[in-house]
KEBAFI-591220 format. One record per residue: residue in three letters; x, z, y of N, C-alpha, C in turn; residue number from 1. Coordinates in Angstrom, 1 decimal. Example, Ala and Ser with C-alpha at 12.3 -4.5 7.8 and 13.67 -1.06 7.14 Angstrom:
% KEBAFI-591220
<r resn="Ala" n_c1="13.2" n_c3="7.8" n_c2="-5.7" ca_c1="12.3" ca_c3="7.8" ca_c2="-4.5" c_c1="13.2" c_c3="7.8" c_c2="-3.3" resi="1"/>
<r resn="Ser" n_c1="12.8" n_c3="7.1" n_c2="-2.2" ca_c1="13.7" ca_c3="7.1" ca_c2="-1.1" c_c1="12.9" c_c3="7.9" c_c2="0.0" resi="2"/>
//
This chain:
% KEBAFI-591220
<r resn="Met" n_c1="14.8" n_c3="-8.0" n_c2="-28.1" ca_c1="15.3" ca_c3="-9.2" ca_c2="-27.4" c_c1="16.6" c_c3="-9.0" c_c2="-27.1" resi="1"/>
<r resn="Ser" n_c1="17.4" n_c3="-10.0" n_c2="-27.2" ca_c1="19.0" ca_c3="-10.1" ca_c2="-27.1" c_c1="19.3" c_c3="-11.4" c_c2="-26.5" resi="2"/>
<r resn="Gly" n_c1="20.6" n_c3="-11.5" n_c2="-26.2" ca_c1="21.1" ca_c3="-12.7" ca_c2="-25.8" c_c1="20.8" c_c3="-13.3" c_c2="-24.5" resi="3"/>
<r resn="Val" n_c1="20.6" n_c3="-14.6" n_c2="-24.4" ca_c1="20.1" ca_c3="-15.3" ca_c2="-23.2" c_c1="18.7" c_c3="-14.9" c_c2="-22.6" resi="4"/>
<r resn="Pro" n_c1="17.9" n_c3="-14.9" n_c2="-23.5" ca_c1="16.4" ca_c3="-14.6" ca_c2="-22.9" c_c1="16.7" c_c3="-12.8" c_c2="-22.3" resi="5"/>
<r resn="Arg" n_c1="17.2" n_c3="-12.2" n_c2="-23.0" ca_c1="17.3" ca_c3="-10.8" ca_c2="-22.3" c_c1="18.1" c_c3="-10.7" c_c2="-21.0" resi="6"/>
<r resn="Asp" n_c1="19.1" n_c3="-11.6" n_c2="-21.0" ca_c1="20.0" ca_c3="-11.6" ca_c2="-19.7" c_c1="19.2" c_c3="-12.3" c_c2="-18.6" resi="7"/>
<r resn="Ser" n_c1="18.3" n_c3="-13.1" n_c2="-19.0" ca_c1="17.5" ca_c3="-13.9" ca_c2="-17.9" c_c1="16.5" c_c3="-12.9" c_c2="-17.4" resi="8"/>
<r resn="Leu" n_c1="15.9" n_c3="-12.3" n_c2="-18.4" ca_c1="14.9" ca_c3="-11.3" ca_c2="-18.1" c_c1="15.5" c_c3="-10.2" c_c2="-17.1" resi="9"/>
<r resn="Leu" n_c1="16.6" n_c3="-9.8" n_c2="-17.4" ca_c1="17.4" ca_c3="-8.7" ca_c2="-16.5" c_c1="17.6" c_c3="-9.3" c_c2="-15.1" resi="10"/>
<r resn="Lys" n_c1="18.1" n_c3="-10.6" n_c2="-15.1" ca_c1="18.4" ca_c3="-11.2" ca_c2="-13.8" c_c1="17.0" c_c3="-11.2" c_c2="-13.0" resi="11"/>
<r resn="Ile" n_c1="16.1" n_c3="-11.6" n_c2="-13.6" ca_c1="14.9" ca_c3="-11.7" ca_c2="-12.8" c_c1="14.4" c_c3="-10.4" c_c2="-12.4" resi="12"/>
<r resn="Gln" n_c1="14.4" n_c3="-9.4" n_c2="-13.2" ca_c1="14.0" ca_c3="-8.1" ca_c2="-12.9" c_c1="15.0" c_c3="-7.4" c_c2="-11.8" resi="13"/>
<r resn="Ser" n_c1="16.2" n_c3="-7.8" n_c2="-11.8" ca_c1="17.1" ca_c3="-7.2" ca_c2="-10.8" c_c1="16.6" c_c3="-7.8" c_c2="-9.4" resi="14"/>
<r resn="Lys" n_c1="16.6" n_c3="-9.2" n_c2="-9.4" ca_c1="16.2" ca_c3="-10.0" ca_c2="-8.2" c_c1="14.9" c_c3="-9.5" c_c2="-7.8" resi="15"/>
<r resn="Trp" n_c1="14.1" n_c3="-9.0" n_c2="-8.5" ca_c1="12.6" ca_c3="-8.6" ca_c2="-8.1" c_c1="12.9" c_c3="-7.3" c_c2="-7.4" resi="16"/>
<r resn="Leu" n_c1="13.7" n_c3="-6.5" n_c2="-7.9" ca_c1="13.9" ca_c3="-5.0" ca_c2="-7.5" c_c1="14.8" c_c3="-5.2" c_c2="-6.2" resi="17"/>
<r resn="Gln" n_c1="15.7" n_c3="-6.2" n_c2="-6.0" ca_c1="16.4" ca_c3="-6.3" ca_c2="-4.9" c_c1="15.4" c_c3="-6.7" c_c2="-3.8" resi="18"/>
<r resn="Asn" n_c1="14.4" n_c3="-7.7" n_c2="-4.0" ca_c1="13.7" ca_c3="-8.0" ca_c2="-3.0" c_c1="12.9" c_c3="-6.9" c_c2="-2.5" resi="19"/>
<r resn="Gly" n_c1="12.3" n_c3="-6.0" n_c2="-3.5" ca_c1="11.5" ca_c3="-5.0" ca_c2="-3.2" c_c1="12.3" c_c3="-4.0" c_c2="-2.4" resi="20"/>
<r resn="Leu" n_c1="13.5" n_c3="-3.7" n_c2="-2.8" ca_c1="14.3" ca_c3="-2.8" ca_c2="-2.0" c_c1="14.6" c_c3="-3.3" c_c2="-0.4" resi="21"/>
<r resn="Asp" n_c1="14.8" n_c3="-4.7" n_c2="-0.3" ca_c1="14.9" ca_c3="-5.1" ca_c2="1.0" c_c1="13.7" c_c3="-5.0" c_c2="1.8" resi="22"/>
<r resn="Asn" n_c1="12.5" n_c3="-5.2" n_c2="1.3" ca_c1="11.2" ca_c3="-5.0" ca_c2="1.8" c_c1="11.0" c_c3="-3.4" c_c2="2.2" resi="23"/>
<r resn="Leu" n_c1="11.5" n_c3="-2.5" n_c2="1.5" ca_c1="11.1" ca_c3="-1.2" ca_c2="1.6" c_c1="12.2" c_c3="-0.8" c_c2="2.8" resi="24"/>
<r resn="Lys" n_c1="13.4" n_c3="-1.4" n_c2="3.0" ca_c1="14.5" ca_c3="-1.1" ca_c2="3.9" c_c1="13.6" c_c3="-1.6" c_c2="5.4" resi="25"/>
<r resn="Lys" n_c1="13.0" n_c3="-2.5" n_c2="5.4" ca_c1="12.3" ca_c3="-3.3" ca_c2="6.5" c_c1="11.0" c_c3="-2.4" c_c2="6.9" resi="26"/>
<r resn="Ala" n_c1="10.4" n_c3="-1.7" n_c2="5.9" ca_c1="9.4" ca_c3="-0.9" ca_c2="6.2" c_c1="10.0" c_c3="0.5" c_c2="6.7" resi="27"/>
<r resn="His" n_c1="11.0" n_c3="0.9" n_c2="6.2" ca_c1="11.8" ca_c3="2.3" ca_c2="6.6" c_c1="12.1" c_c3="1.9" c_c2="8.1" resi="28"/>
<r resn="Ala" n_c1="12.4" n_c3="1.0" n_c2="8.5" ca_c1="12.9" ca_c3="0.5" ca_c2="10.0" c_c1="11.5" c_c3="0.7" c_c2="10.9" resi="29"/>
<r resn="Glu" n_c1="10.7" n_c3="0.0" n_c2="10.4" ca_c1="9.3" ca_c3="0.0" ca_c2="11.3" c_c1="8.7" c_c3="1.5" c_c2="11.2" resi="30"/>
<r resn="Ala" n_c1="8.9" n_c3="2.2" n_c2="10.2" ca_c1="8.4" ca_c3="3.6" ca_c2="10.0" c_c1="9.1" c_c3="4.5" c_c2="11.1" resi="31"/>
<r resn="Glu" n_c1="10.4" n_c3="4.2" n_c2="11.1" ca_c1="11.2" ca_c3="4.9" ca_c2="12.1" c_c1="10.8" c_c3="4.7" c_c2="13.5" resi="32"/>
<r resn="Ala" n_c1="10.4" n_c3="3.5" n_c2="13.8" ca_c1="10.1" ca_c3="3.0" ca_c2="15.2" c_c1="8.8" c_c3="3.5" c_c2="15.5" resi="33"/>
<r resn="Ala" n_c1="7.9" n_c3="3.7" n_c2="14.6" ca_c1="6.5" ca_c3="4.3" ca_c2="14.6" c_c1="6.9" c_c3="5.6" c_c2="14.8" resi="34"/>
<r resn="Leu" n_c1="7.5" n_c3="6.3" n_c2="14.3" ca_c1="8.0" ca_c3="7.9" ca_c2="14.4" c_c1="8.3" c_c3="8.0" c_c2="15.7" resi="35"/>
<r resn="Glu" n_c1="9.3" n_c3="7.2" n_c2="16.3" ca_c1="9.8" ca_c3="7.5" ca_c2="17.7" c_c1="8.6" c_c3="7.3" c_c2="18.7" resi="36"/>
<r resn="Lys" n_c1="7.8" n_c3="6.3" n_c2="18.5" ca_c1="6.7" ca_c3="6.1" ca_c2="19.5" c_c1="5.7" c_c3="7.4" c_c2="19.2" resi="37"/>
<r resn="Ala" n_c1="5.4" n_c3="7.8" n_c2="18.2" ca_c1="4.6" ca_c3="8.9" ca_c2="18.1" c_c1="5.0" c_c3="10.2" c_c2="18.5" resi="38"/>
<r resn="Lys" n_c1="6.3" n_c3="10.3" n_c2="18.4" ca_c1="7.0" ca_c3="11.5" ca_c2="19.0" c_c1="6.5" c_c3="11.7" c_c2="20.6" resi="39"/>
<r resn="Ser" n_c1="6.3" n_c3="10.6" n_c2="21.2" ca_c1="6.0" ca_c3="10.5" ca_c2="22.6" c_c1="4.4" c_c3="10.9" c_c2="22.8" resi="40"/>
<r resn="Gly" n_c1="3.6" n_c3="10.9" n_c2="21.8" ca_c1="2.4" ca_c3="11.1" ca_c2="21.8" c_c1="1.7" c_c3="12.2" c_c2="21.1" resi="41"/>
<r resn="Ala" n_c1="0.9" n_c3="12.4" n_c2="20.3" ca_c1="0.3" ca_c3="13.3" ca_c2="19.7" c_c1="1.1" c_c3="14.0" c_c2="18.5" resi="42"/>
<r resn="Ala" n_c1="1.1" n_c3="15.2" n_c2="18.3" ca_c1="1.8" ca_c3="15.8" ca_c2="17.3" c_c1="1.4" c_c3="15.5" c_c2="16.1" resi="43"/>
<r resn="Asp" n_c1="0.1" n_c3="15.3" n_c2="15.9" ca_c1="-0.5" ca_c3="14.9" ca_c2="14.4" c_c1="0.1" c_c3="13.5" c_c2="14.0" resi="44"/>
<r resn="Gln" n_c1="0.2" n_c3="12.8" n_c2="15.1" ca_c1="0.8" ca_c3="11.1" ca_c2="14.8" c_c1="2.1" c_c3="11.4" c_c2="14.4" resi="45"/>
<r resn="Ala" n_c1="2.8" n_c3="12.2" n_c2="15.0" ca_c1="4.2" ca_c3="12.3" ca_c2="14.7" c_c1="4.5" c_c3="12.9" c_c2="13.2" resi="46"/>
<r resn="Ala" n_c1="3.7" n_c3="13.8" n_c2="12.9" ca_c1="3.8" ca_c3="14.3" ca_c2="11.6" c_c1="3.3" c_c3="13.4" c_c2="10.4" resi="47"/>
<r resn="Ala" n_c1="2.4" n_c3="12.6" n_c2="10.9" ca_c1="1.9" ca_c3="11.4" ca_c2="9.9" c_c1="3.0" c_c3="10.4" c_c2="9.7" resi="48"/>
<r resn="Ala" n_c1="3.5" n_c3="10.1" n_c2="10.7" ca_c1="4.7" ca_c3="9.0" ca_c2="10.7" c_c1="5.9" c_c3="9.7" c_c2="9.9" resi="49"/>
<r resn="Glu" n_c1="6.2" n_c3="11.0" n_c2="10.2" ca_c1="7.2" ca_c3="11.5" ca_c2="9.4" c_c1="7.0" c_c3="11.5" c_c2="8.0" resi="50"/>
<r resn="Glu" n_c1="5.9" n_c3="12.0" n_c2="7.6" ca_c1="5.3" ca_c3="11.8" ca_c2="5.9" c_c1="5.6" c_c3="10.5" c_c2="5.6" resi="51"/>
<r resn="Asn" n_c1="5.0" n_c3="9.5" n_c2="6.3" ca_c1="5.1" ca_c3="8.1" ca_c2="5.8" c_c1="6.8" c_c3="7.7" c_c2="5.7" resi="52"/>
<r resn="Leu" n_c1="7.6" n_c3="7.9" n_c2="6.5" ca_c1="8.8" ca_c3="8.0" ca_c2="6.5" c_c1="9.5" c_c3="8.5" c_c2="5.2" resi="53"/>
<r resn="Lys" n_c1="9.1" n_c3="9.8" n_c2="4.7" ca_c1="9.6" ca_c3="10.4" ca_c2="3.6" c_c1="9.1" c_c3="9.7" c_c2="2.5" resi="54"/>
<r resn="Lys" n_c1="8.0" n_c3="9.2" n_c2="2.3" ca_c1="7.4" ca_c3="8.4" ca_c2="1.2" c_c1="8.4" c_c3="7.2" c_c2="0.9" resi="55"/>
<r resn="Ile" n_c1="8.5" n_c3="6.5" n_c2="2.0" ca_c1="9.4" ca_c3="5.2" ca_c2="2.0" c_c1="10.6" c_c3="5.5" c_c2="1.5" resi="56"/>
<r resn="Asp" n_c1="11.4" n_c3="6.7" n_c2="2.1" ca_c1="12.5" ca_c3="7.1" ca_c2="1.6" c_c1="12.7" c_c3="7.4" c_c2="0.1" resi="57"/>
<r resn="Gly" n_c1="11.6" n_c3="8.1" n_c2="-0.4" ca_c1="11.4" ca_c3="8.2" ca_c2="-1.8" c_c1="11.4" c_c3="6.9" c_c2="-2.7" resi="58"/>
<r resn="Met" n_c1="10.7" n_c3="5.9" n_c2="-2.2" ca_c1="10.6" ca_c3="4.7" ca_c2="-3.0" c_c1="11.9" c_c3="3.9" c_c2="-2.9" resi="59"/>
<r resn="Ile" n_c1="12.7" n_c3="3.9" n_c2="-1.7" ca_c1="13.9" ca_c3="3.4" ca_c2="-1.7" c_c1="14.8" c_c3="4.0" c_c2="-2.7" resi="60"/>
<r resn="Ala" n_c1="15.0" n_c3="5.3" n_c2="-2.9" ca_c1="15.8" ca_c3="6.1" ca_c2="-3.8" c_c1="15.3" c_c3="5.5" c_c2="-5.1" resi="61"/>
<r resn="Glu" n_c1="14.2" n_c3="5.4" n_c2="-5.5" ca_c1="13.7" ca_c3="5.1" ca_c2="-6.9" c_c1="14.0" c_c3="3.8" c_c2="-7.2" resi="62"/>
<r resn="Thr" n_c1="14.1" n_c3="2.9" n_c2="-6.2" ca_c1="14.3" ca_c3="1.4" ca_c2="-6.4" c_c1="15.9" c_c3="1.4" c_c2="-6.7" resi="63"/>
<r resn="Gln" n_c1="16.6" n_c3="2.0" n_c2="-6.0" ca_c1="18.2" ca_c3="1.9" ca_c2="-6.1" c_c1="18.4" c_c3="2.6" c_c2="-7.5" resi="64"/>
<r resn="Glu" n_c1="17.8" n_c3="3.6" n_c2="-8.0" ca_c1="18.2" ca_c3="4.1" ca_c2="-9.3" c_c1="17.9" c_c3="3.0" c_c2="-10.3" resi="65"/>
<r resn="Glu" n_c1="16.8" n_c3="2.2" n_c2="-10.1" ca_c1="16.5" ca_c3="1.1" ca_c2="-11.2" c_c1="17.4" c_c3="0.2" c_c2="-11.1" resi="66"/>
<r resn="Leu" n_c1="18.0" n_c3="-0.2" n_c2="-10.0" ca_c1="19.1" ca_c3="-1.4" ca_c2="-9.9" c_c1="20.3" c_c3="-0.7" c_c2="-10.5" resi="67"/>
//
């Protein structure tokens, strides 16, 4: 594939990845808030929230590499 169809496909893919990255950043903010809330509660909840935040950070890094 080359030319205009390829460029169009790349633009669509880039827009899709950017949208996914924006959603991951929102999820990251929500996970950070959940972590802060969990820190005031049980230790196992805080650990689970930290693990969730690490997973989201990994997905953000992978998505940024794709872009």
